[in-house]
Steps between C-alpha positions, in 0.01 A plus 500: 500500500610850428515730799410859421519789738207736486482825685179500707494882509503549123121452455446758773734745329334437165162570657630827645633602159169417336319719754737796530704478179856401427810691609713474186865597487725499193727195482641540147515794266468352150494825301417860581130416478471128589561368852449180698330531837465279808246534779667552838224309678403194291806491264287500185706605197356709217631688198368769272354355183494642149186698582651653818292298744645268762505130409608198702863416441495161328794311355419636155485859627833454683666383177352791305618749763850347505531527120366856509745594776796350310396684182479838671826451690685420176330792325595743777860376502521548124355853526734597784812376319406679177465832686856487631 
């Protein structure tokens, strides 16, 4: 049998967030306009979608954000070196 540890307080925290709202803080800055957020209470992770609304951070969204971040970092490096 597989032993899994579950936090008994997480459902309580999730209920509090559903009642009072999440307390999001920025965890990653993808571009100047796109960020990843994490709730300080229930640890739910979200990201800004293509329409500007917050979406749950799934594996697919993580991969998209990582590619986007790499693209903009390379682009900014190229722009900064050409200015010198």
